[in-house]
Backbone as a printed PyTorch tensor [residue, N CA C, xyz], in Angstrom:
tensor([[[105.8010,  55.8950, 168.1460],
         [105.9560,  55.7870, 169.5790],
         [104.9160,  54.7970, 170.0730]],

        [[105.3140,  53.9640, 170.9810],
         [104.3800,  52.9880, 171.5230],
         [104.7840,  52.5910, 172.9250]],

        [[103.9030,  51.9050, 173.5760],
         [104.1520,  51.4250, 174.9250],
         [104.1810,  49.9090, 174.8920]],

        [[105.1030,  49.3610, 175.6290],
         [105.2010,  47.9160, 175.7590],
         [105.0490,  47.5910, 177.2370]],

        [[104.1810,  46.6600, 177.5370],
         [104.0430,  46.1600, 178.8990],
         [104.4540,  44.7010, 178.8380]],

        [[105.5720,  44.4050, 179.4900],
         [106.1180,  43.0480, 179.4360],
         [106.8660,  42.7460, 180.7270]],

        [[106.9310,  41.5020, 181.0480],
         [107.7720,  41.0850, 182.1650],
         [109.2260,  41.2860, 181.7570]],

        [[110.0180,  41.8160, 182.6700],
         [111.4180,  42.0860, 182.3530],
         [112.1420,  40.8120, 181.9510]],

        [[111.8370,  39.6970, 182.6000],
         [112.4990,  38.4310, 182.2560],
         [112.2080,  38.0330, 180.8100]],

        [[110.9880,  38.2430, 180.3680],
         [110.6220,  37.9220, 178.9860],
         [111.3530,  38.8530, 178.0300]],

        [[111.4200,  40.1360, 178.3760],
         [112.1320,  41.1040, 177.5480],
         [113.6090,  40.7200, 177.4380]],

        [[114.2180,  40.3390, 178.5590],
         [115.6220,  39.9360, 178.5340],
         [115.8340,  38.6900, 177.6750]],

        [[114.8750,  37.7790, 177.6730],
         [114.9830,  36.5520, 176.8760],
         [114.8020,  36.8130, 175.3800]],

        [[114.3190,  38.0050, 175.0140],
         [114.0980,  38.3080, 173.5970],
         [115.3640,  38.7700, 172.8890]],

        [[116.4560,  38.9280, 173.6280],
         [117.6990,  39.4140, 173.0250],
         [118.1130,  38.5380, 171.8410]],

        [[118.3870,  39.2020, 170.7150],
         [118.8560,  38.5130, 169.5250],
         [117.7800,  37.8020, 168.7160]],

        [[116.5250,  37.9770, 169.0890],
         [115.4480,  37.2540, 168.4020],
         [114.6210,  38.1350, 167.4650]],

        [[114.9470,  39.4200, 167.3610],
         [114.1690,  40.3130, 166.4990],
         [114.5640,  40.1150, 165.0420]],

        [[113.5740,  40.1510, 164.1780],
         [113.8190,  40.0470, 162.7360],
         [113.9590,  41.4240, 162.0990]],

        [[113.9540,  42.4740, 162.9400],
         [114.0020,  43.8390, 162.4250],
         [114.9490,  44.6800, 163.2810]],

        [[115.8170,  45.4270, 162.6320],
         [116.7180,  46.3240, 163.3510],
         [115.9250,  47.4250, 164.0570]],

        [[114.9870,  48.0180, 163.3460],
         [114.2350,  49.1480, 163.8930],
         [113.2510,  48.7260, 164.9790]],

        [[112.7730,  47.4890, 164.9230],
         [111.7630,  47.0440, 165.8800],
         [112.3490,  46.1070, 166.9530]],

        [[113.6410,  46.1430, 167.1500],
         [114.2840,  45.2820, 168.1430],
         [114.0280,  45.8590, 169.5320]],

        [[113.0370,  45.3250, 170.1730],
         [112.6040,  45.8400, 171.4710],
         [113.6970,  45.6950, 172.5270]],

        [[114.3840,  44.5780, 172.5410],
         [115.4430,  44.3800, 173.5340],
         [116.5500,  45.4200, 173.3630]],

        [[117.0120,  45.6230, 172.1320],
         [118.0690,  46.6130, 171.9070],
         [117.6030,  48.0260, 172.2550]],

        [[116.3600,  48.3490, 171.9210],
         [115.8360,  49.6750, 172.2620],
         [115.7820,  49.8480, 173.7720]],

        [[115.2870,  48.8430, 174.4480],
         [115.1850,  48.8960, 175.9110],
         [116.5650,  49.0580, 176.5520]],

        [[117.5350,  48.2550, 176.0810],
         [118.8980,  48.3280, 176.6150],
         [119.4960,  49.7110, 176.3930]],

        [[119.3260,  50.2450, 175.1880],
         [119.8690,  51.5660, 174.8600],
         [119.1910,  52.6530, 175.7050]],

        [[117.8750,  52.5450, 175.8780],
         [117.1340,  53.5240, 176.6740],
         [117.6040,  53.4700, 178.1360]],

        [[117.8770,  52.2700, 178.6480],
         [118.3670,  52.1370, 180.0290],
         [119.7180,  52.8270, 180.1980]],

        [[120.5790,  52.7050, 179.1890],
         [121.9260,  53.2800, 179.2760],
         [121.9380,  54.7880, 179.0550]],

        [[121.1330,  55.2670, 178.0930],
         [121.2640,  56.6650, 177.6500],
         [120.0430,  57.5330, 177.9050]],

        [[118.8950,  56.9110, 178.1310],
         [117.6600,  57.6950, 178.2600],
         [117.1580,  58.2140, 176.9220]],

        [[117.6890,  57.6830, 175.8310],
         [117.3550,  58.1530, 174.4840],
         [116.8930,  56.9890, 173.6070]],

        [[116.1860,  57.3410, 172.5110],
         [115.8780,  56.3580, 171.4750],
         [117.1690,  55.9750, 170.7720]],

        [[117.1950,  54.7750, 170.2200],
         [118.3740,  54.3380, 169.4630],
         [118.5120,  55.1130, 168.1600]],

        [[117.3910,  55.4550, 167.5580],
         [117.3930,  56.1650, 166.2820],
         [116.6870,  57.5000, 166.4700]],

        [[116.5620,  58.2640, 165.4110],
         [115.9190,  59.5760, 165.4880],
         [114.5440,  59.4450, 166.1230]],

        [[114.3090,  60.1590, 167.2080],
         [113.0060,  60.0400, 167.8800],
         [111.9030,  60.7340, 167.0850]],

        [[110.6630,  60.2880, 167.2790],
         [109.5270,  60.9270, 166.5970],
         [109.1360,  62.2110, 167.3520]],

        [[109.9510,  63.2460, 167.1880],
         [109.7950,  64.4560, 168.0070],
         [108.4080,  65.0820, 167.8670]],

        [[107.8380,  65.0870, 166.6670],
         [106.5090,  65.6710, 166.4840],
         [105.4500,  64.8590, 167.2220]],

        [[105.6210,  63.5460, 167.2880],
         [104.6780,  62.6830, 167.9920],
         [104.8020,  62.9140, 169.5000]],

        [[106.0260,  63.0070, 169.9860],
         [106.2600,  63.2480, 171.4140],
         [105.7130,  64.6190, 171.8080]],

        [[105.9400,  65.6240, 170.9810],
         [105.4330,  66.9720, 171.2790],
         [103.9080,  66.9940, 171.2910]],

        [[103.2980,  66.3080, 170.3400],
         [101.8320,  66.2440, 170.2990],
         [101.2980,  65.5050, 171.5210]],

        [[101.9760,  64.4300, 171.9260],
         [101.5610,  63.6800, 173.1030],
         [101.6720,  64.5470, 174.3580]],

        [[102.7490,  65.3130, 174.4700],
         [102.9300,  66.2160, 175.6150],
         [101.8000,  67.2500, 175.6490]],

        [[101.4750,  67.8280, 174.5070],
         [100.3850,  68.8170, 174.4440],
         [ 99.0590,  68.1750, 174.8450]],

        [[ 98.8200,  66.9490, 174.3840],
         [ 97.5790,  66.2490, 174.7380],
         [ 97.5190,  65.9840, 176.2420]],

        [[ 98.6380,  65.5680, 176.8270],
         [ 98.6640,  65.3450, 178.2780],
         [ 98.4250,  66.6390, 179.0500]],

        [[ 99.0140,  67.7250, 178.5810],
         [ 98.7970,  69.0200, 179.2410],
         [ 97.3230,  69.4270, 179.1810]],

        [[ 96.6850,  69.2470, 178.0330],
         [ 95.2650,  69.5690, 177.8950],
         [ 94.4150,  68.6730, 178.7920]],

        [[ 94.7620,  67.4080, 178.8490],
         [ 94.0470,  66.4440, 179.6770],
         [ 94.1140,  66.8570, 181.1490]],

        [[ 95.3040,  67.1910, 181.6170],
         [ 95.4710,  67.6260, 183.0180],
         [ 94.7430,  68.9350, 183.2710]],

        [[ 94.8450,  69.8840, 182.3420],
         [ 94.1880,  71.1860, 182.5120],
         [ 92.6740,  71.0480, 182.5950]],

        [[ 92.1270,  70.0600, 181.9020],
         [ 90.6770,  69.8410, 181.9260],
         [ 90.2270,  69.2080, 183.2450]],

        [[ 91.1550,  68.5770, 183.9640],
         [ 90.7990,  67.9350, 185.2220],
         [ 90.9730,  66.4350, 185.2040]],

        [[ 91.6710,  65.9150, 184.1930],
         [ 91.9760,  64.4960, 184.1310],
         [ 90.7840,  63.6340, 183.7780]],

        [[ 90.8850,  62.3860, 184.1580],
         [ 89.8710,  61.3910, 183.7940],
         [ 88.4710,  61.7490, 184.2870]],

        [[ 88.3020,  62.2000, 185.5310],
         [ 86.9300,  62.5090, 185.9770],
         [ 86.2620,  63.6000, 185.1340]],

        [[ 86.9830,  64.6730, 184.8530],
         [ 86.3980,  65.7810, 184.0870],
         [ 86.1860,  65.3860, 182.6280]],

        [[ 87.1560,  64.7120, 182.0270],
         [ 87.0230,  64.2920, 180.6340],
         [ 85.8670,  63.3040, 180.5010]],

        [[ 85.7820,  62.3650, 181.4170],
         [ 84.6880,  61.3980, 181.3940],
         [ 83.3320,  62.0610, 181.5620]],

        [[ 83.2600,  63.0570, 182.4310],
         [ 81.9900,  63.7710, 182.6470],
         [ 81.5860,  64.5410, 181.3910]],

        [[ 82.5670,  65.1450, 180.7150],
         [ 82.2430,  65.8720, 179.4760],
         [ 81.7520,  64.9040, 178.4040]],

        [[ 82.4100,  63.7720, 178.2740],
         [ 81.9640,  62.7770, 177.2960],
         [ 80.5680,  62.2710, 177.6450]],

        [[ 80.2780,  62.0870, 178.9240],
         [ 78.9490,  61.6250, 179.3480],
         [ 77.8910,  62.6810, 179.0110]],

        [[ 78.1950,  63.9690, 179.2600],
         [ 77.2530,  65.0420, 178.8880],
         [ 77.0290,  65.0490, 177.3810]],

        [[ 78.0990,  64.8900, 176.6130],
         [ 77.9780,  64.8320, 175.1510],
         [ 77.0610,  63.6900, 174.7350]],

        [[ 77.2950,  62.5310, 175.3080],
         [ 76.5070,  61.3400, 174.9700],
         [ 75.0380,  61.5510, 175.3420]],

        [[ 74.7910,  62.0300, 176.5510],
         [ 73.4080,  62.2430, 176.9930],
         [ 72.6970,  63.2720, 176.1200]],

        [[ 73.3980,  64.3380, 175.7590],
         [ 72.8170,  65.3730, 174.8960],
         [ 72.4750,  64.7890, 173.5290]],

        [[ 73.3960,  64.0130, 172.9840],
         [ 73.1650,  63.3760, 171.6870],
         [ 71.9750,  62.4280, 171.7440]],

        [[ 71.9650,  61.5280, 172.7070],
         [ 70.8940,  60.5290, 172.8020],
         [ 69.5470,  61.2070, 173.0330]],

        [[ 69.5060,  62.2020, 173.9050],
         [ 68.2460,  62.9180, 174.1470],
         [ 67.7380,  63.5850, 172.8760]],

        [[ 68.6480,  64.2410, 172.1440],
         [ 68.2510,  64.9230, 170.9140],
         [ 67.8150,  63.9610, 169.8250]],

        [[ 68.5460,  62.8800, 169.6740],
         [ 68.2030,  61.8960, 168.6380],
         [ 66.9040,  61.1740, 168.9980]],

        [[ 66.6900,  60.8980, 170.2730],
         [ 65.4500,  60.2660, 170.7190],
         [ 64.2760,  61.1880, 170.4320]],

        [[ 64.4540,  62.4810, 170.6450],
         [ 63.3930,  63.4510, 170.3480],
         [ 63.0530,  63.4590, 168.8550]],

        [[ 64.0370,  63.1450, 168.0130],
         [ 63.7800,  63.0570, 166.5670],
         [ 63.1040,  61.7360, 166.1900]],

        [[ 63.1040,  60.7700, 167.1080],
         [ 62.4850,  59.4800, 166.8430],
         [ 63.4540,  58.3310, 166.6770]],

        [[ 64.7620,  58.5970, 166.8070],
         [ 65.7580,  57.5360, 166.6610],
         [ 65.7720,  56.6410, 167.8900]],

        [[ 66.1970,  55.4100, 167.6690],
         [ 66.3510,  54.4300, 168.7480],
         [ 67.8210,  54.0300, 168.8260]],

        [[ 68.3540,  53.9900, 170.0350],
         [ 69.7320,  53.5370, 170.2110],
         [ 69.7890,  52.0200, 170.0840]],

        [[ 70.9210,  51.5420, 169.6460],
         [ 71.1180,  50.1020, 169.5050],
         [ 71.2700,  49.4480, 170.8790]],

        [[ 72.0120,  50.1160, 171.7620],
         [ 72.2300,  49.5880, 173.1080],
         [ 71.3260,  50.2790, 174.1140]],

        [[ 70.9110,  49.5700, 175.1520],
         [ 70.1530,  50.2260, 176.2180],
         [ 71.0580,  51.1930, 176.9820]],

        [[ 70.4660,  52.2210, 177.5630],
         [ 71.2130,  53.2850, 178.2240],
         [ 72.1340,  52.7590, 179.3260]],

        [[ 71.7180,  51.7200, 180.0330],
         [ 72.5160,  51.2450, 181.1610],
         [ 73.8390,  50.5900, 180.7520]],

        [[ 74.0400,  50.2860, 179.4770],
         [ 75.3090,  49.7220, 179.0200],
         [ 75.9940,  50.5920, 177.9630]],

        [[ 75.4050,  51.7510, 177.6620],
         [ 75.9640,  52.6400, 176.6350],
         [ 77.1740,  53.3950, 177.1770]],

        [[ 78.3280,  53.1870, 176.5780],
         [ 79.5280,  53.9480, 176.9380],
         [ 79.4380,  55.3300, 176.2870]],

        [[ 80.0560,  56.3450, 176.8940],
         [ 79.9460,  57.7050, 176.3570],
         [ 80.9660,  58.0400, 175.2780]],

        [[ 81.3420,  57.0800, 174.4750],
         [ 82.3750,  57.2820, 173.4650],
         [ 81.7680,  57.4240, 172.0750]],

        [[ 80.9570,  56.4540, 171.6900],
         [ 80.3060,  56.4490, 170.3840],
         [ 78.9560,  55.7650, 170.5520]],

        [[ 77.9210,  56.3200, 169.9130],
         [ 76.5670,  55.7840, 170.0710],
         [ 76.0950,  55.2390, 168.7350]],

        [[ 75.5540,  54.0340, 168.7890],
         [ 74.9970,  53.3920, 167.6000],
         [ 73.4890,  53.5740, 167.6050]],

        [[ 72.9490,  54.0530, 166.4740],
         [ 71.5110,  54.2610, 166.3060],
         [ 70.9900,  53.3530, 165.2000]],

        [[ 69.7690,  52.8730, 165.3790],
         [ 69.1100,  52.1500, 164.3020],
         [ 68.8660,  53.1270, 163.1540]],

        [[ 69.0570,  52.6570, 161.9460],
         [ 68.8030,  53.4800, 160.7640],
         [ 67.2950,  53.6640, 160.5900]],

        [[ 66.8900,  54.7860, 160.0220],
         [ 65.4690,  55.0040, 159.7650],
         [ 64.8890,  53.9170, 158.8580]],

        [[ 63.6440,  53.5400, 159.1350],
         [ 62.9620,  52.5400, 158.3140],
         [ 62.2870,  53.1270, 157.0970]],

        [[ 62.4290,  54.4090, 156.8850],
         [ 61.7930,  55.1040, 155.7680],
         [ 62.3930,  54.6520, 154.4400]],

        [[ 61.5740,  54.4570, 153.4120],
         [ 62.1070,  54.0380, 152.0990],
         [ 63.0300,  55.0790, 151.4630]],

        [[ 62.9590,  56.3340, 151.8840],
         [ 63.8480,  57.3670, 151.3390],
         [ 65.2550,  57.3250, 151.9380]],

        [[ 65.4520,  56.4980, 152.9570],
         [ 66.7470,  56.4470, 153.6280],
         [ 67.7210,  55.5280, 152.9050]],

        [[ 68.9080,  56.0460, 152.6500],
         [ 70.0760,  55.2280, 152.3030],
         [ 71.2320,  55.8290, 153.0950]],

        [[ 72.0750,  54.9860, 153.6410],
         [ 73.1690,  55.5110, 154.4540],
         [ 74.0590,  56.4410, 153.6450]],

        [[ 74.3710,  56.0620, 152.4200],
         [ 75.2920,  56.8620, 151.6020],
         [ 74.7900,  58.2980, 151.4420]],

        [[ 73.5260,  58.4620, 151.0720],
         [ 72.9660,  59.8120, 150.8960],
         [ 72.8850,  60.5430, 152.2390]],

        [[ 72.4570,  59.8290, 153.2750],
         [ 72.3520,  60.4010, 154.6200],
         [ 73.7250,  60.8900, 155.0860]],

        [[ 74.7230,  60.0500, 154.9160],
         [ 76.0960,  60.3810, 155.2950],
         [ 76.5720,  61.6440, 154.5640]],

        [[ 76.3920,  61.6640, 153.2510],
         [ 76.8720,  62.8020, 152.4470],
         [ 76.1960,  64.1130, 152.8520]],

        [[ 74.9030,  64.0600, 153.1150],
         [ 74.1690,  65.2780, 153.4640],
         [ 74.5310,  65.7760, 154.8690]],

        [[ 74.7400,  64.8660, 155.8000],
         [ 75.1800,  65.2740, 157.1410],
         [ 76.6130,  65.8000, 157.0580]],

        [[ 77.4310,  65.1520, 156.2620],
         [ 78.8240,  65.6010, 156.0770],
         [ 78.8780,  67.0090, 155.4810]],

        [[ 78.0040,  67.2780, 154.5310],
         [ 77.9600,  68.6190, 153.9260],
         [ 77.5980,  69.6820, 154.9630]],

        [[ 76.9830,  69.2650, 156.0580],
         [ 76.6300,  70.1830, 157.1450],
         [ 77.7160,  70.2220, 158.2210]],

        [[ 78.8280,  69.5450, 157.9600],
         [ 79.9900,  69.6510, 158.8360],
         [ 80.2240,  68.5160, 159.8100]],

        [[ 79.4960,  67.4120, 159.6770],
         [ 79.6380,  66.3120, 160.6370],
         [ 79.8240,  64.9810, 159.9180]],

        [[ 80.6240,  64.1250, 160.5210],
         [ 80.9170,  62.8130, 159.9540],
         [ 80.2240,  61.7460, 160.7920]],

        [[ 79.4850,  60.8770, 160.1170],
         [ 78.8690,  59.7200, 160.7590],
         [ 79.7290,  58.5040, 160.4470]],

        [[ 79.5580,  57.4760, 161.2310],
         [ 80.2540,  56.2240, 160.9860],
         [ 79.2260,  55.1830, 160.5810]],

        [[ 79.5440,  54.3550, 159.5880],
         [ 78.6010,  53.2930, 159.2350],
         [ 78.5150,  52.2990, 160.3820]],

        [[ 77.3650,  51.6960, 160.5430],
         [ 77.1770,  50.7030, 161.5960],
         [ 77.3880,  49.3160, 161.0510]],

        [[ 78.5740,  48.8000, 161.1950],
         [ 78.8930,  47.4870, 160.6340],
         [ 79.0640,  46.4430, 161.7270]],

        [[ 78.4070,  46.6690, 162.8470],
         [ 78.5970,  45.7740, 163.9790],
         [ 77.7650,  44.5040, 163.8840]],

        [[ 76.6150,  44.5930, 163.2710],
         [ 75.7070,  43.4420, 163.1760],
         [ 75.0610,  43.4730, 161.7960]],

        [[ 74.1020,  42.5880, 161.5920],
         [ 73.3420,  42.5870, 160.3410],
         [ 72.2490,  43.6410, 160.3590]],

        [[ 72.0130,  44.2500, 161.5240],
         [ 71.0020,  45.2910, 161.6790],
         [ 71.5720,  46.5840, 161.0830]],

        [[ 70.7790,  47.3000, 160.2910],
         [ 71.2760,  48.5430, 159.6990],
         [ 71.3020,  49.6400, 160.7490]],

        [[ 72.4970,  50.1680, 160.9570],
         [ 72.7200,  51.1990, 161.9690],
         [ 73.7220,  52.2170, 161.4450]],

        [[ 73.8920,  53.2860, 162.2150],
         [ 74.9890,  54.2280, 162.0100],
         [ 75.4260,  54.7030, 163.3850]],

        [[ 76.6340,  55.2780, 163.4500],
         [ 77.1980,  55.6620, 164.7400],
         [ 77.6090,  57.1250, 164.7320]],

        [[ 77.5620,  57.7240, 165.9260],
         [ 77.9770,  59.1150, 166.1250],
         [ 78.9340,  59.1470, 167.3100]],

        [[ 80.0970,  59.7570, 167.1240],
         [ 81.0850,  59.8610, 168.1870],
         [ 80.7830,  61.0030, 169.1350]],

        [[ 81.1650,  60.8240, 170.3910],
         [ 80.9060,  61.8140, 171.4510],
         [ 82.1870,  62.3340, 172.0800]],

        [[ 83.3450,  61.9500, 171.5570],
         [ 84.6080,  62.3210, 172.1730],
         [ 85.3680,  63.2980, 171.2900]],

        [[ 86.4150,  63.8460, 171.8420],
         [ 87.2290,  64.8170, 171.1220],
         [ 87.0540,  66.1870, 171.7390]],

        [[ 87.5240,  67.1880, 171.0470],
         [ 87.4840,  68.5650, 171.5450],
         [ 86.1250,  69.1840, 171.2340]],

        [[ 85.0630,  68.5600, 171.7580],
         [ 83.6950,  69.0180, 171.5240],
         [ 82.9440,  69.0480, 172.8460]],

        [[ 81.8050,  69.7550, 172.8380],
         [ 80.9920,  69.8450, 174.0490],
         [ 79.5330,  69.5660, 173.7040]],

        [[ 78.6750,  69.6970, 174.7080],
         [ 77.2540,  69.3890, 174.5260],
         [ 76.6230,  70.2800, 173.4520]],

        [[ 77.0620,  71.5240, 173.3340],
         [ 76.5120,  72.4010, 172.3000],
         [ 76.8070,  71.8480, 170.9070]],

        [[ 77.9940,  71.3140, 170.7320],
         [ 78.3500,  70.7140, 169.4360],
         [ 77.4620,  69.5050, 169.1570]],

        [[ 77.1340,  68.7480, 170.1930],
         [ 76.2550,  67.5940, 170.0110],
         [ 74.8540,  68.0560, 169.6000]],

        [[ 74.3920,  69.1810, 170.1520],
         [ 73.0980,  69.7310, 169.7150],
         [ 73.1690,  70.1290, 168.2390]],

        [[ 74.3240,  70.6380, 167.8150],
         [ 74.5040,  70.9930, 166.4080],
         [ 74.4840,  69.7530, 165.5170]],

        [[ 75.0390,  68.6420, 165.9880],
         [ 74.9830,  67.3840, 165.2440],
         [ 73.5290,  66.9690, 165.0510]],

        [[ 72.7600,  67.0170, 166.1390],
         [ 71.3450,  66.6440, 166.0720],
         [ 70.6020,  67.5570, 165.0960]],

        [[ 70.8960,  68.8530, 165.1280],
         [ 70.2500,  69.7940, 164.2070],
         [ 70.6050,  69.4630, 162.7580]],

        [[ 71.8740,  69.1140, 162.5040],
         [ 72.2950,  68.7440, 161.1400],
         [ 71.5670,  67.4830, 160.6810]],

        [[ 71.3700,  66.5400, 161.5810],
         [ 70.6520,  65.3120, 161.2420],
         [ 69.1820,  65.6220, 160.9930]],

        [[ 68.5850,  66.4790, 161.8070],
         [ 67.1790,  66.8630, 161.6090],
         [ 66.9880,  67.5420, 160.2500]],

        [[ 67.9070,  68.4360, 159.8870],
         [ 67.8330,  69.1030, 158.5850],
         [ 67.9830,  68.0920, 157.4470]],

        [[ 68.8560,  67.1270, 157.6390],
         [ 69.0670,  66.0930, 156.6220],
         [ 67.8170,  65.2370, 156.4450]],

        [[ 67.1820,  64.8740, 157.5480],
         [ 65.9380,  64.0940, 157.4640],
         [ 64.9020,  64.8420, 156.6240]],

        [[ 64.7610,  66.1310, 156.9090],
         [ 63.7950,  66.9530, 156.1690],
         [ 64.1860,  67.0360, 154.6980]],

        [[ 65.4600,  67.2810, 154.4420],
         [ 65.9640,  67.4050, 153.0830],
         [ 65.7320,  66.1290, 152.2700]],

        [[ 65.8560,  64.9660, 152.9250],
         [ 65.6950,  63.6820, 152.2330],
         [ 64.2390,  63.2060, 152.2250]],

        [[ 63.3520,  63.9410, 152.8790],
         [ 61.9490,  63.5300, 152.9280],
         [ 61.7280,  62.2960, 153.7920]],

        [[ 62.5690,  62.1160, 154.8030],
         [ 62.4390,  60.9620, 155.6980],
         [ 61.4560,  61.3140, 156.8040]],

        [[ 60.3650,  60.5880, 156.8370],
         [ 59.3310,  60.8320, 157.8480],
         [ 59.3290,  59.7560, 158.9310]],

        [[ 59.6740,  58.5260, 158.5650],
         [ 59.7250,  57.4290, 159.5380],
         [ 61.1730,  57.2670, 159.9860]],

        [[ 61.4780,  57.7820, 161.1800],
         [ 62.8420,  57.7360, 161.6870],
         [ 63.1000,  56.4260, 162.4260]],

        [[ 62.0740,  55.9100, 163.0850],
         [ 62.2460,  54.6350, 163.7830],
         [ 62.5020,  53.5340, 162.7740]],

        [[ 63.1940,  52.4700, 163.2010],
         [ 63.4470,  51.3620, 162.2660],
         [ 62.1140,  50.7540, 161.8160]],

        [[ 62.1210,  50.1540, 160.6340],
         [ 60.9090,  49.5450, 160.0840],
         [ 60.3450,  48.5160, 161.0490]],

        [[ 61.2280,  47.7720, 161.6630],
         [ 60.8340,  46.8270, 162.7140],
         [ 61.9730,  46.8310, 163.7200]],

        [[ 61.6700,  46.5190, 164.9300],
         [ 62.7180,  46.4920, 165.9390],
         [ 63.3410,  45.1070, 165.9700]],

        [[ 64.5330,  44.9780, 165.3930],
         [ 65.1640,  43.6720, 165.3700],
         [ 65.7230,  43.3040, 166.7390]],

        [[ 65.8290,  42.0280, 166.9870],
         [ 66.4390,  41.5680, 168.2340],
         [ 67.9420,  41.8060, 168.1560]],

        [[ 68.5280,  42.0460, 169.2840],
         [ 69.9710,  42.2150, 169.3140],
         [ 70.6160,  40.9000, 168.8950]],

        [[ 71.5700,  40.9950, 167.9770],
         [ 72.2390,  39.7880, 167.4950],
         [ 73.6370,  39.7060, 168.0420]]])
């Protein structure tokens, strides 16, 4: 299932130009206009899941409430990680509440692979930081989680630091943003 945003004139001009029967947007659009149905078997499980997600979104209070929860998650995470000595890659005034990038510890005992595995064993998944040449990792703040779960993430990271013997959490040097 997908959404297409196109000028109707452009869509009409696409008639007969598709190289795929299943992906013929003009034919699908024409059929949907006539019947209100997909041309082929609809992805009923995808539509049902989307409906459930929309219902949950509305029940939570829509964009304002969801955004506020993500912001609380992000603030809780950043506050907890900062208390452990971590530094965020982005300054707070430009940090979106979706995923936070942290500088990797400068400690010689740190390797992302071991850090990742040990945090994962405690129930949380980190993302590698492949955005720049600076060594980082990322933590997501979205999904069916709340600020308490973010405190649990911080606790799992704190336990991992201790387990790995990492004492220097701040980066070895503060690199310039690239």
